[in-house]
N, C-alpha and C positions, 0 to 999 in steps of 0.2 A: 154405633151410636149415631142417631140422626142429628143433623145440624138444624139450627133455627134459620128461617128465611124471613127477614124483616124489611118491609118497605117503609122508609122514613121520609116524611115531608119535613124538610129542613127549615129551621128558623133563620132569620136574617143573619144572625151572628154565625150560625153554622155554615150558611152559604158563603159568607165572606171568608171564613177559615178554609173551606174546601176550595174556593177559587184561588186563594193565596197559595195553597200547596199544589193543586192540580193544574193551575193556569188561569189567569184572569180572563182570558178570552172565551173560556168554556162556559156554556150555559148550564149551570148547576142549580137545581131546585130540590132534588130528591137524592136519596141514597138507598142502595140495596145491600143489606148486610147478610152475609152467608155464613154466619157462625165463625168457626175457626178457619174456614177455607179462604175467606177474604171479603172484599167489598168493592162496590163500584159507585161512582157518583155521576149524575147526569140529569137530564130533563125528566119531567114526569112521564112523558111518553116513552122514553128509552127504558127507564127503570121499571115501569109497569109492564112493558112488553116482556122483559126478562123475568119479572116476578111471576106473571101468570104462566108463562111457558115452563120455567124451571119448576114451579110448584106442581105442574101436571106431569111432566115427563121424567122427573127425577124423584119418584117416591121413595127410592132406596136411600137417597141422600138427605132429603129435607122432610121435616115435620110439616104440619099445616102452616102455611104462611100467615104472617101478622102484618097489618098495616097500622101505622101510628104516626102522630105528628109530635110526640113528646118522647124523645129517646136521646139519651146522652151519648154522644160519640166522642171518643178520646183520640182516635187515630184517623186522620183525614186523607191518607194516601189511597188511591185506587190500586187494587191488586192487579199487577200485569198477568195476563194469561189466565184469568179467573175461569173462563169457560173450559179451558183445557184441564184445570185443576178439578173442576166439578165432574167433567167427563171421566177422568181417571178414577176419582172416588166412586163414581157410579159403576164403572166397569170392574173394579177390583174384586168384588165377590164372584163375578163371572170368571175372572182369571183363575181364582183359587179352584173353582170347580174343574176348569179345563186343564189345569196343571197337575191334577191328581194322576199318579202313575196308573197306567192301564194294565190290567191283569191279562196274561196270555191265556191261550186255550187250555193248557194243562192246569194252570193255577185255578182257573174257574171250575174245571172239571173235578179236580181233587180238593178244592177248597184251601189251597195254601197261599 
């Protein structure tokens, strides 16, 4: 099942909450929500960069991305290692194909 990729322009209240949890010195204006995989908070430039790249290079992981300024966020912690989580999810179908047992010469020849 594919995850939703949502770029959110945060309201002032959401920005305050995100800064409170992620650090007051961080420049936070946007959030990038990656479904059940996690989320990240940052500037518009940071979040849009990841949004466009991930939307294009991970079609096995994400549906078409959505941009919105009206989204209710209940959990404001950034997910550590989000890139690695997405890479692992993207590579998991490939691992399944590679881990299938190979048939030997006689098994192929005699169909066993």
